[in-house]
C-alpha positions in Angstrom: -0.2 0.0 0.0 1.1 3.6 -0.6 0.2 6.9 1.0 -2.2 8.9 -0.4 0.6 11.8 -1.7 2.7 9.0 -3.3 -0.7 7.8 -5.3 -1.3 11.0 -6.4 1.8 12.1 -7.9 2.1 8.8 -9.9 -1.7 9.2 -11.1 -0.8 12.7 -12.7 2.6 11.5 -13.8 1.2 9.0 -15.7 -2.0 10.5 -16.6 0.1 13.5 -18.1 2.5 11.0 -20.0 -0.6 8.9 -21.5 -2.2 12.3 -22.7 1.0 13.1 -24.9 0.2 14.6 -27.9 0.6 11.8 -30.8 3.1 13.9 -32.6 5.1 14.4 -29.5 4.8 10.3 -28.5 6.4 9.8 -32.0 9.4 11.8 -31.5 9.6 10.3 -27.8 9.4 6.7 -29.5 12.5 7.2 -31.6 14.4 8.8 -28.6 13.4 5.5 -26.7 14.4 2.9 -29.2 18.0 4.1 -28.5 17.8 4.9 -24.8 18.8 8.2 -26.0 17.7 10.3 -23.2 18.4 13.9 -21.2 16.2 15.3 -18.3 13.7 13.1 -16.7 12.9 10.8 -19.8 14.8 7.7 -19.1 12.5 7.8 -15.7 9.5 7.9 -18.5 10.6 4.7 -20.0 11.5 3.1 -16.6 8.5 3.7 -14.8 5.5 5.0 -17.2 5.8 2.2 -19.9 5.9 -1.5 -20.1 6.6 -4.0 -23.2 3.4 -5.7 -24.5 2.7 -8.9 -25.7 3.6 -7.6 -29.2 6.8 -6.3 -28.3 6.1 -3.0 -28.3 7.0 -0.3 -25.9 3.7 1.1 -24.6 2.4 3.7 -21.8 1.3 2.0 -18.4 -2.6 2.1 -17.5 -3.0 4.7 -14.7 -2.3 3.2 -10.8 -5.6 1.7 -9.5 -5.8 2.4 -5.9 -8.6 -0.1 -5.3 -6.6 -2.9 -6.9 -6.0 -5.1 -3.9 -2.2 -6.0 -3.9 -1.6 -3.5 -6.3 1.5 -1.3 -6.3 -0.7 1.7 -5.7 -3.5 0.1 -3.6 -4.9 2.8 -0.8 -5.7 2.0 3.0 -9.1 2.6 3.9 -7.4 5.5 5.8 -5.9 6.7 3.0 -9.1 6.4 0.7 -10.5 8.7 3.6 -8.1 11.2 4.0 -8.4 11.5 0.0 -12.2 11.8 0.5 -11.9 14.5 3.1 -9.5 16.7 0.9 -11.8 16.7 -1.8 -14.9 17.1 0.9 -12.6 20.2 2.7 -11.9 21.5 -1.1 -15.5 21.6 -2.1 -17.1 23.3 0.7 -14.4 26.0 0.7 -15.2 26.7 -3.2 -18.8 26.5 -2.0 -17.7 29.2 0.7 -16.3 31.6 -1.9 -18.7 30.7 -5.0 -19.4 34.0 -5.4 -15.6 34.8 -6.0 -16.1 33.0 -9.4 -18.1 35.6 -11.5 -16.2 39.0 -12.0 -13.9 39.5 -9.2 -10.2 40.3 -9.3 -9.5 37.3 -7.3 -10.1 34.2 -9.5 -10.6 34.1 -13.5 -13.8 36.3 -14.1 -16.5 34.2 -14.8 -15.5 31.0 -14.3 -18.0 28.9 -15.2 -15.5 25.8 -15.4 -15.5 25.9 -11.7 -19.0 26.7 -11.0 -20.3 23.8 -13.1 -17.7 21.5 -11.2 -18.8 22.7 -8.0 -22.6 22.1 -8.7 -22.2 18.5 -10.4 -20.3 17.5 -7.1 -21.2 19.8 -4.1 -24.8 20.1 -2.7 -27.6 17.9 -1.5 -28.0 14.7 -3.2 -24.2 15.0 -4.6 -21.0 13.0 -3.6 -20.0 15.9 -1.5 -22.0 18.3 0.7 -22.1 21.2 3.7 -21.4 20.2 7.0 -24.0 20.9 9.7 -24.5 21.3 13.3 -24.4 18.3 15.8 -27.2 18.4 18.5 -24.7 19.7 21.0 -23.7 22.7 18.6 -27.2 23.3 17.7 -27.8 23.9 21.8 -24.7 25.9 22.4 -25.4 28.1 19.5 -29.0 28.9 21.2 -26.7 30.0 23.8 -25.0 32.0 21.6 -28.1 33.7 20.1 -29.6 34.6 23.6 -25.9 36.3 24.3 -26.0 38.3 21.0 -29.7 39.4 22.1 -28.9 40.4 25.6 -25.5 41.7 25.3 -25.8 43.6 22.2 -24.1 47.0 23.2 -21.0 44.9 24.5 -20.5 42.3 21.9 -21.4 44.2 19.0 -18.4 46.6 19.9 -16.0 43.6 20.9 -17.1 41.7 17.5 -15.8 44.7 15.6 -12.9 45.3 17.8 -12.0 41.8 16.9 -12.3 42.5 13.1 -14.9 39.7 12.8 -17.8 42.4 11.8 -17.6 44.7 8.5 -20.1 46.3 6.1 -20.5 42.8 4.3 -21.3 41.2 7.6 -23.1 43.3 10.3 -24.3 42.2 13.6 -27.6 41.8 12.6 -26.6 39.5 9.6 -24.8 37.5 12.3 -28.1 37.3 14.5 -30.7 36.5 11.5 -28.1 34.0 10.1 -28.2 32.0 13.2 -32.0 32.4 13.5 -32.3 31.1 9.9 -29.8 28.3 10.5 -27.7 29.7 7.7 -25.1 27.4 9.1 -26.2 24.4 8.0 -26.7 25.7 4.2 -23.6 28.3 3.8 -20.0 27.3 4.1 -18.9 31.0 4.6 -21.6 31.8 7.1 -20.3 28.5 9.0 -17.0 29.9 9.3 -18.0 33.3 10.6 -20.0 31.8 13.3 -17.1 29.6 14.2 -14.8 32.5 14.6 -17.4 34.2 16.6 -17.6 31.2 18.9 -13.6 31.0 19.3 -13.1 34.6 20.0 -15.9 34.7 22.7 -14.8 31.3 24.2 -10.9 32.3 24.0 -11.3 36.0 25.8 -13.9 34.6 28.4 -12.2 31.1 29.2 -8.4 31.6 28.5 -6.3 32.5 30.8 -3.6 34.2 28.5 -6.2 36.4 26.8 -9.0 36.7 29.5 -10.7 40.3 29.1 -12.0 41.1 32.6 -14.3 43.8 31.4 -16.2 41.2 29.0 -16.5 38.5 31.8 -17.9 41.1 34.1 -20.6 41.8 31.6 -21.2 38.2 29.8 -19.9 35.6 32.4 -17.6 32.7 31.0 -18.7 31.1 28.0 -17.3 27.6 26.2 -18.6 27.5 22.7 -15.7 25.0 21.9 -19.1 22.8 20.8 -19.8 25.3 18.0 -16.3 25.3 17.1 -16.0 21.3 16.9 -19.6 20.5 16.3 -19.6 20.6 12.7 -18.7 17.0 10.7 -15.9 18.3 8.8 -14.2 15.1 9.1 -16.9 12.7 8.9 -16.9 10.5 6.1 -20.3 9.0 5.4 -19.6 5.4 4.3 -21.7 5.4 1.3 -20.2 8.5 0.2 -16.8 6.8 0.4 -18.1 3.9 -2.0 -19.6 6.2 -4.3 -16.0 8.4 -4.1 -13.9 4.8 -5.0 -16.0 5.0 -8.1 -15.6 8.7 -9.0 -12.2 9.6 -8.4 -10.8 8.9 -11.4 -13.5 11.3 -13.0 -12.5 13.8 -10.3 -8.6 14.2 -10.8 -8.9 13.8 -14.5 -11.2 17.2 -14.3 -8.7 18.8 -12.1 -5.9 17.8 -14.6 -7.9 18.9 -17.6 -9.3 22.1 -16.5 -6.7 25.2 -15.5 -9.8 26.9 -14.6 -10.8 24.8 -12.3 -7.5 23.8 -10.9 -6.6 27.7 -10.1 -9.1 27.9 -7.5 -9.5 24.3 -6.4 -8.4 24.8 -2.6 -6.3 21.3 -1.9 -2.7 22.3 -1.9 -1.8 18.4 -1.4 -3.7 17.7 -5.0 -2.2 20.7 -6.5 1.2 20.4 -5.2 0.5 16.4 -6.9 0.0 18.0 -10.4 2.5 20.7 -10.3 5.3 18.1 -9.3 4.0 15.7 -12.1 3.9 18.7 -14.6 7.7 19.8 -13.8 8.7 15.9 -14.0 7.2 15.6 -17.6 7.7 18.3 -19.0 7.8 17.4 -22.8 5.9 20.7 -23.6 8.2 22.9 -21.9 11.1 24.5 -24.1 13.2 25.6 -21.1 13.0 22.2 -19.7 15.6 19.5 -20.4 12.7 17.1 -20.9 11.1 19.3 -23.8 10.6 16.9 -27.1 9.8 18.8 -30.3 6.7 17.4 -32.0 7.2 15.6 -35.8 6.0 18.1 -38.2 6.0 18.0 -42.4 7.0 21.3 -42.9 8.3 21.8 -46.7 8.0 24.7 -49.3 6.0 24.4 -52.1 7.5 23.8 -55.7 7.0 27.5 -56.5 8.5 28.6 -53.4 11.5 26.7 -53.7 11.9 28.5 -57.2 11.1 31.8 -55.8 11.4 33.7 -52.1 8.9 35.9 -50.5 9.0 39.3 -52.4 9.2 42.6 -50.3 6.8 45.4 -48.8 5.7 47.0 -51.7 3.0 48.9 -49.9 2.6 50.9 -47.0 -0.5 51.6 -45.4 -2.1 51.7 -42.0 -4.5 48.4 -40.8 -7.6 50.0 -42.0 -7.7 48.0 -44.9 -7.9 44.8 -42.6 -11.4 46.4 -40.7 -12.9 47.7 -43.6 -11.7 48.3 -47.4 -15.2 48.7 -49.3 -17.2 47.1 -47.4 -17.7 46.7 -43.4 -16.0 43.8 -42.3 -18.6 41.8 -39.8 -17.0 39.5 -37.3 -18.2 36.0 -35.8 -15.8 36.8 -32.7 -16.3 39.9 -30.5 -13.0 39.3 -29.3 -11.5 38.8 -32.7 -12.7 42.4 -33.9 -11.2 43.6 -30.7 -8.2 42.5 -31.5 -8.5 43.4 -35.0 -9.1 47.2 -33.5 -6.1 46.8 -31.4 -3.5 45.9 -34.2 -5.2 48.7 -36.6 -4.1 51.0 -33.2 -0.6 49.9 -33.1 0.0 50.9 -36.9 1.0 47.6 -38.3 1.0 47.7 -41.9 -1.0 45.1 -43.9 2.3 43.9 -45.4 3.6 43.6 -42.0 1.7 40.1 -41.6 1.7 38.0 -39.0 5.3 38.8 -38.1 4.6 42.3 -37.9 1.7 41.8 -35.6 3.8 39.4 -33.2 6.6 42.6 -33.4 3.8 44.9 -32.0 2.4 42.7 -29.5 3.1 44.4 -26.4 1.4 47.5 -28.0 -1.3 45.5 -28.8 -1.9 43.8 -25.4 -1.8 47.2 -23.7 -4.9 48.6 -25.7 -6.8 45.2 -24.9 -6.3 45.3 -21.2 -8.5 48.4 -21.2 -11.2 47.0 -23.4 -11.5 43.2 -22.7 -9.5 40.6 -20.8 -11.0 37.9 -22.8 -9.7 39.6 -25.9 -6.5 40.1 -24.2 -6.6 36.3 -23.1 -7.3 35.4 -26.7 -4.6 37.4 -28.3 -1.9 36.2 -26.0 -2.8 32.9 -26.6 -2.4 33.9 -30.8 0.9 35.2 -30.0 2.3 32.3 -28.0 1.1 29.9 -30.7 2.3 32.0 -33.5 5.6 32.3 -31.8 5.8 28.5 -31.4 4.8 27.6 -34.9 7.5 30.1 -36.1 10.0 28.4 -34.3 8.8 25.0 -35.2 7.9 25.5 -38.6 9.1 28.4 -39.9 8.7 27.8 -43.7 5.2 27.5 -43.3 5.0 30.5 -41.3 6.7 32.5 -43.6 4.5 32.0 -46.9 1.2 31.8 -45.1 0.0 34.9 -46.5 0.9 34.2 -49.9 0.3 30.6 -50.5 -2.9 29.2 -49.6 -1.5 25.4 -48.4 0.7 27.1 -46.1 -1.5 28.9 -44.4 -3.8 25.7 -44.3 -0.4 23.8 -42.9 -0.4 26.6 -40.4 -4.0 26.5 -39.2 -3.9 22.7 -39.1 -1.2 22.6 -36.3 -2.9 25.4 -34.6 -6.3 23.6 -34.4 -4.3 20.6 -32.8 -2.8 22.7 -30.2 -5.9 24.1 -29.6 -7.6 20.8 -29.2 -5.1 19.4 -26.9 -4.8 22.3 -24.9 -8.7 23.1 -24.8 -8.5 26.5 -26.3 -11.3 26.2 -29.1 -12.8 29.5 -28.3 -9.1 31.4 -28.2 -8.3 29.2 -31.8 -11.6 30.5 -33.1 -10.4 33.9 -32.8 -7.0 33.4 -34.0 -8.5 32.1 -37.1 -10.8 35.2 -37.7 -7.7 37.7 -36.9 -5.4 35.6 -39.4 -8.2 35.5 -42.2 -8.6 39.3 -42.0 -4.7 39.8 -42.0 -4.5 37.4 -44.8 -7.2 39.2 -46.6 -5.5 42.8 -45.8 -2.1 41.4 -47.2 -3.4 40.3 -50.3 -5.3 43.9 -50.8 -2.1 45.8 -50.1 -0.3 44.0 -53.0 -3.0 43.9 -55.5 -3.7 47.6 -55.0 0.5 48.4 -55.0 0.4 46.5 -58.7 -2.7 48.4 -59.8 -1.1 51.3 -59.4 1.7 51.5 -61.2 1.8 53.3 -64.7 1.7 50.1 -66.8 -0.7 47.6 -65.9 1.4 44.4 -64.8 -0.9 42.5 -62.3 -0.7 39.3 -64.8 3.0 39.8 -65.6 4.7 41.1 -62.6 7.5 38.4 -61.7 7.9 39.9 -58.1 4.6 38.4 -57.4 4.0 35.0 -56.1 0.4 34.2 -57.9 1.8 34.4 -61.2 3.1 31.1 -60.7 0.1 29.4 -59.1 -2.2 27.6 -61.6 -5.4 29.0 -59.9 -4.8 32.3 -61.4 -4.7 31.3 -65.3 -8.7 31.4 -65.7 -8.3 35.0 -64.0 -5.5 36.3 -66.5 -7.4 34.9 -69.3 -10.5 37.1 -68.5 -8.6 40.2 -67.5 -6.7 42.7 -69.5 -5.6 46.3 -69.3 -9.1 48.0 -70.4 -10.3 47.1 -67.0 -7.7 48.8 -64.9 -9.8 51.6 -64.4 -12.7 49.3 -63.0 -10.2 47.5 -60.8 -9.0 50.5 -58.9 -12.3 52.0 -58.3 -14.4 48.7 -57.4 -12.9 46.6 -54.3 -15.2 44.0 -55.6 -13.2 43.3 -58.3 -9.6 43.6 -56.9 -11.0 40.9 -54.1 -11.6 38.4 -57.3 -8.4 38.7 -58.2 -7.0 38.8 -54.8 -8.8 35.9 -53.5 -9.1 34.0 -56.6 -5.2 33.7 -56.0 -4.7 33.4 -52.6 -7.6 31.0 -51.3 -5.9 28.4 -53.5 -5.3 25.2 -51.6 -6.4 27.4 -48.5 -9.5 25.7 -47.3 -9.6 22.3 -45.7 -13.1 21.2 -47.6 -13.1 18.3 -45.1 -9.8 17.1 -46.0 -7.9 16.5 -42.3 -4.4 15.6 -43.6 -1.7 15.7 -40.7 -4.8 15.7 -38.2 -5.8 12.3 -39.2 -3.7 10.6 -36.9 -4.7 12.8 -34.1 -8.2 13.1 -35.1 -8.7 9.3 -35.5 -6.9 9.0 -31.8 -9.3 11.3 -30.5 -12.3 9.5 -31.7 -11.0 6.2 -30.5 -10.3 7.7 -27.0 -14.1 9.5 -27.2 -15.5 6.5 -28.2 -13.4 4.3 -25.6 -14.5 7.1 -23.1 -18.2 6.9 -24.1 -17.9 3.0 -23.7 -16.4 3.4 -20.2 -19.0 5.8 -19.2 -21.8 3.1 -20.5 -20.0 0.3 -18.3 -19.9 3.0 -15.4 -23.8 3.5 -16.0 -24.5 0.1 -16.3 -22.4 -1.4 -13.3 -22.8 1.5 -11.2 -26.4 2.0 -11.8 -27.0 -1.8 -10.7 -25.3 -1.5 -7.2 -27.2 2.0 -6.9 -30.6 0.2 -7.7 -29.8 -2.6 -5.3 -28.6 0.1 -2.5 -31.8 1.8 -3.2 -34.1 -1.3 -2.8 -32.2 -1.7 0.5 -32.9 1.7 1.4 -36.7 1.5 0.3 -37.0 -1.5 2.6 -35.4 0.3 5.6 -37.6 3.2 4.9 -40.9 0.8 4.8 -39.6 -0.8 8.0 -40.4 2.7 9.8 -44.1 2.2 9.0 -44.0 5.7 7.7 -44.6 6.8 4.0 -44.3 10.0 2.0 -47.7 10.6 2.4 -47.5 10.4 6.3 -44.4 11.8 7.3 -46.0 15.4 7.7 -48.4 13.8 10.2 -45.6 12.1 12.0 -43.6 15.4 12.0 -46.8 17.0 13.1 -47.0 14.3 16.0 -43.3 14.7 16.5 -43.6 18.7 17.4 -46.8 17.6 19.3 -44.8 15.0 21.4 -42.5 17.4 22.0 -44.3 19.9 23.4 -46.1 17.2 25.2 -42.7 15.8 26.6 -41.9 19.6 27.6 -45.2 20.0 29.5 -44.4 16.7 31.4 -40.8 17.6 32.0 -42.4 20.9 33.3 -45.1 18.7 35.7 -42.0 16.7 36.7 -40.1 19.3 37.9 -42.9 20.9 39.9 -43.5 17.5 41.4 -39.8 17.3 42.2 -39.6 20.8 43.9 -43.1 19.9 45.5 -41.4 16.3 46.8 -38.1 18.3 47.9 -40.0 20.7 49.8 -42.9 18.2 51.3 -39.5 16.5 52.6 -37.9 19.5 54.1 -41.5 20.3 55.9 -41.4 17.0 57.0 -38.0 17.2 58.0 -38.4 20.2 60.3 -41.7 18.8 61.8 -40.1 15.5 62.8 -37.1 17.5 64.2 -39.6 19.3 66.5 -41.7 16.0 67.2 -38.3 14.1 68.0 -37.0 17.2 70.4 -40.3 16.9 72.8 -40.5 13.2 72.6 -37.4 13.1 73.8 -37.6 15.4 76.3 -40.6 13.4 77.7 -38.6 10.1 77.4 -35.5 11.7 78.8 -37.7 12.3 82.3 -39.9 9.3 82.2 -37.7 6.8 81.3 -33.8 7.8 80.8 -33.4 9.5 84.1 -35.7 7.4 86.4 -34.0 4.2 84.9 -30.4 5.8 85.3 -31.2 6.3 88.9 -32.4 3.0 89.4 -29.3 1.7 87.7 -27.0 4.0 89.8 -28.9 2.4 92.7 -28.5 -1.1 92.3 -25.1 -0.5 91.4 -24.5 1.4 94.7 -26.2 -1.9 96.1 -24.1 -4.1 94.6 -20.8 -1.9 95.4 -22.2 -2.3 98.9 -22.2 -5.8 99.4 -19.0 -6.3 97.8 -17.0 -3.5 100.2 -19.1 -5.2 103.5 -17.7 -8.6 102.3 -14.1 -7.2 102.4 -15.3 -5.5 105.9 -16.1 -9.0 107.2 -12.9 -10.3 106.4 -10.7 -7.9 107.8 -12.8 -8.2 111.3 -11.4 -11.7 111.2 -8.0 -11.0 111.5 -6.6 -10.2 114.4 -3.9 -8.1 115.2 -1.0 -8.1 116.0 -0.7 -9.9 112.5 0.7 -13.4 112.9 3.1 -12.7 110.2 3.8 -10.6 107.5 1.9 -12.4 105.0 -1.1 -11.6 107.0 0.0 -8.3 107.2 0.2 -7.5 103.3 -3.2 -9.6 102.9 -5.1 -7.0 105.3 -3.4 -4.1 103.7 -4.7 -5.2 100.3 -8.3 -6.0 101.4 -8.6 -2.7 103.1 -7.4 -1.1 100.0 -10.1 -2.6 97.8 -12.4 -2.0 100.3 -11.6 2.0 100.2 -11.8 1.5 96.3 -15.2 0.3 96.3 -16.4 2.2 99.3 -15.3 5.7 97.1 -16.9 4.2 93.9 -20.1 3.7 95.7 -20.0 7.0 97.2 -19.5 8.6 93.8 -22.6 6.7 92.3 -24.9 7.8 94.9 -23.3 11.2 94.5 -24.3 10.9 90.8 -27.7 9.7 92.0 -28.6 12.1 94.2 -27.6 14.8 91.2 -29.9 12.9 88.8 -32.8 13.0 91.5 -32.4 16.7 91.5 -32.4 17.2 87.7 -35.4 14.8 87.6 -37.3 17.0 90.1 -36.0 20.5 88.5 -37.5 19.5 85.1 -40.7 18.3 86.0 -41.3 21.1 88.4 -43.6 23.8 87.0 -42.1 25.8 84.0 -39.2 23.0 83.5 -38.6 21.6 80.0 -41.0 18.3 80.9 -43.8 20.1 81.5 -43.1 22.4 78.5 -42.6 19.3 76.1 -45.6 17.8 77.5 -47.9 20.6 76.8 -46.4 20.8 72.9 -46.2 17.2 72.1 -49.6 17.0 71.0 -49.2 19.7 68.6 -45.6 18.4 67.3 -47.4 15.2 67.0 -50.4 16.4 64.7 -48.0 18.4 62.5 -45.6 15.3 62.0 -48.0 13.2 60.7 -49.8 16.0 58.8 -46.0 16.8 57.4 -45.7 12.4 56.8 -48.8 12.4 54.9 -47.9 15.2 52.3 -44.7 14.0 51.9 -46.1 10.5 50.6 -48.6 12.3 48.7 -46.0 14.4 47.0 -43.5 11.1 46.7 -46.7 9.6 44.8 -47.3 12.4 42.7 -43.6 12.7 41.6 -43.8 8.9 40.8 -47.0 9.3 38.6 -45.0 12.5 36.9 -41.6 10.5 36.4 -43.8 7.6 35.1 -45.8 9.8 32.6 -42.4 12.0 31.7 -40.5 8.6 31.1 -43.6 7.4 28.9 -43.9 10.2 26.8 -40.2 10.7 26.2 -39.8 6.9 25.5 -42.5 7.1 22.4 -41.0 10.5 21.5 -37.8 8.7 21.1 -39.3 5.8 19.1 -41.2 8.2 16.8 -38.1 10.3 16.7 -35.7 7.4 15.5 -38.3 6.1 13.2 -38.4 9.5 11.5 -34.6 10.0 11.3 -34.4 6.2 10.1 -37.0 7.3 7.2 -35.2 10.4 6.7 -31.8 8.8 6.2 -33.4 6.5 3.8 -35.1 8.9 2.1 -32.2 10.9 1.6 -30.0 8.2 0.8 -32.7 7.4 -1.9 -32.5 10.9 -3.2 -28.9 10.3 -3.7 -28.8 7.2 -5.3 -31.4 8.4 -7.5 -29.4 11.8 -8.4 -26.2 9.6 -8.7 -28.5 7.1 -11.4 -29.9 10.2 -13.2 -26.3 12.0 -13.5 -25.1 8.5 -15.0 -27.8 8.5 -17.4 -27.0 12.0 -18.1 -23.8 11.6 -19.1 -24.3 9.0 -21.2 -27.5 10.4 -23.1 -25.9 13.8 -23.6 -22.3 12.5 -24.7 -22.5 12.8 -28.2 -23.6 16.3 -27.5 -20.9 17.3 -24.9 -17.9 15.7 -26.9 -18.3 17.0 -30.2 -15.3 16.5 -32.6 -13.3 19.8 -32.1 -11.4 19.2 -35.0 -14.1 18.8 -37.4 -15.8 21.8 -35.6 -12.3 24.3 -35.9 -11.6 22.9 -39.8 -15.5 23.9 -40.5 -15.0 27.2 -39.1 -11.8 27.8 -40.9 -13.6 27.0 -44.0 -16.8 29.3 -43.3 -14.4 32.3 -42.7 -12.8 32.0 -46.0 -15.9 31.0 -47.8 -17.3 34.2 -49.8 -14.0 35.6 -49.9 -13.7 35.6 -53.8 -17.3 37.4 -54.4 -16.6 39.8 -51.5 -20.2 39.7 -51.1 -20.4 37.0 -48.1 -22.4 36.9 -45.3 -19.2 38.5 -43.4 -19.6 41.9 -45.2 -22.2 44.6 -45.2 -22.4 46.7 -48.3 -25.2 48.6 -47.2 -23.1 51.9 -47.2 -25.0 55.0 -44.9 -28.2 53.0 -44.7 -26.8 50.5 -42.5 -24.2 51.5 -39.9 -21.2 49.3 -39.2 -22.3 49.1 -35.6 -26.0 48.3 -36.5 -24.6 45.9 -39.2 -22.5 44.1 -36.9 -25.5 43.9 -34.0 -27.9 42.7 -36.9 -25.1 39.9 -37.9 -25.0 39.1 -34.3 -28.5 37.7 -34.1 -27.7 35.5 -37.0 -24.1 34.4 -37.0 -24.7 31.5 -34.7 -27.3 29.9 -37.0 -24.5 30.5 -39.8 -22.0 28.3 -37.8 -24.3 25.9 -37.0 -25.6 25.3 -40.4 -22.1 25.3 -41.8 -20.9 22.5 -39.4 -23.9 20.7 -39.8 -23.3 20.4 -43.5 -19.6 19.7 -43.0 -18.1 16.4 -43.4 -14.8 14.6 -44.0 -13.3 13.5 -47.0 -11.1 10.7 -47.8 
């Protein structure tokens, strides 16, 4: 097993290697045959390729983290880490959703990011918002009361802590809590956690205690709010779904720069960036760079004659408007052409002139349209690359249709590879306009000579082009004036010459390989999507059946759930009422117990006094009398023994015995004396207590009342205990019933939610398959058709891309009118466009 980070790095390296364009891979295979490597190329062959059964060196499959025992198997913990990485990133994206539209923080109008977020995040999706736990909800309720009761203090403190501003006010905080916005808005949830954290810190942390705040509020620990959202929780069902979806997610991140730029996962983006730097076959500054194999040969005529120099100096106005207003399919192309015009690039400067003035053009676009600037930057980058890699075609593109087509062909392959179709369409339209301006300038320069040499000038490349023969046979000096005055005639000549071999007309040429490769990949991907649909929908349907069984077991239906929820709410009210009754019964029982204890204490006090004089003291007096009588008997016996001993003593032993008996006698006599004194004192105490006004008489007078009160208190306590037991029984009964109902409703809702999620997954997989062809169109054909459409009608200068309405229809009005129709033109042209053998 490997760690998540190791799997991600290997995955992105293998994916990037496997998606190497065919023309680059063909060159790499030549290197690999002889182990002629530099940079990281040796590792590509070693770790990313293998020899297949046919003995051919081919790329490895993508690492499979679910393959048991596989080289890149992920443990369950690492699967969870990867899930959490996506879950956390999606939640952050959702919290920052508003930043993806018209903001300087991210790419403006980042529809790719929004679509990605909406596809995978939200109810029924693979990832969802974190919601508050019951414990957090309780503390949020406490916080709400705190905000209400101490608004003056807290508003000032929250402002001091920079938690409030014009976009997030104290009222917004209160209203959001009331509406439970923390369960639906990740951004609000984050703000709420911050509020909880600051109040907790400044009232409980010994290092940050704010005495003024504590004096005003008291101490509050809102850590349950901070930690009370399932930020790290991984739903087992969603994890299983994720194991089937991870590849799609990672591919999307790898293929979409705009998504990856705003996807807040450092671990995933770091793995991608490292993989890209390790497999930098398209970076000219890297030792990993591999030049693509390209066909770049001069035409027969170009081998005989080099390009003529500039013969006509003009500003770029003729790129934009010659005799009719040029209408644009791409708004960005129009803005780029206007910027080129302002940069004063001459028509005969061509593409090279545009590249030389690129900085001025970008500066002009910066204040007009960021999107147009991006499109021009792509045009600049692509043309610079093609200038280096196929300089001959770049040099001759404006004079020779086939060279222009070769340039456009390479540009299409680059655009499809990098997902830059919109940029490519703008670039094509710009190149189309540049080519027209270049041609027109050349013709006008020739026609301006004293002697007409349009068809004989040796400095014009088209005189060797077969396509001009038809035109030269039909024209002579007599039409010079017409050509000079009417752009229509000029355009006939220019475009008849320069459009020869310019359009694809369905011929893919060198694109055949990459287009067919895409076609196969697209079909393979569609087949995989269908297989995924079949396999995972079967699993989802089985899971849904299990959830429906679980749902039915609750005894609740969609038709009765509202009644059950109504009963649930009523049950909560009943439970609260029973809890109140129990609390009241508890208080009554405690009060009765306290009253009984008090009355019992008085009764016991009087009863103790009576018992003392009636029983305890007389008994003690009798006991002392008996004890003194026993002692008297003992010492009388000793006295008799002493009387029996005659003196003088017969011997020393008899004297010693007499002394011992005398000592015993004295002790017993003294002990009896003390008991008699004690007895006398007790008799005096007894007589004094029983005398008028003594405590015995007082006790005798009050015992009856104390007895009555004690018995009444005892009865009241018994009643209170019975009431408490009944209230406790009723409360437990209602609570148990509510808990059973809550469990069933919760079970029903969980099953229903899971069913909705499974239905959403099934519908999404079905939609992927059902809309596959619509969403995975052949970009090669689309761009080929777009170029051919742009170049259609040039020979007449009367095509739909021009406005000849003069003053009756301004250029702006014509463009506005054209904008309403242009998508129809594009759709119609593409609909009828087919490949040719």
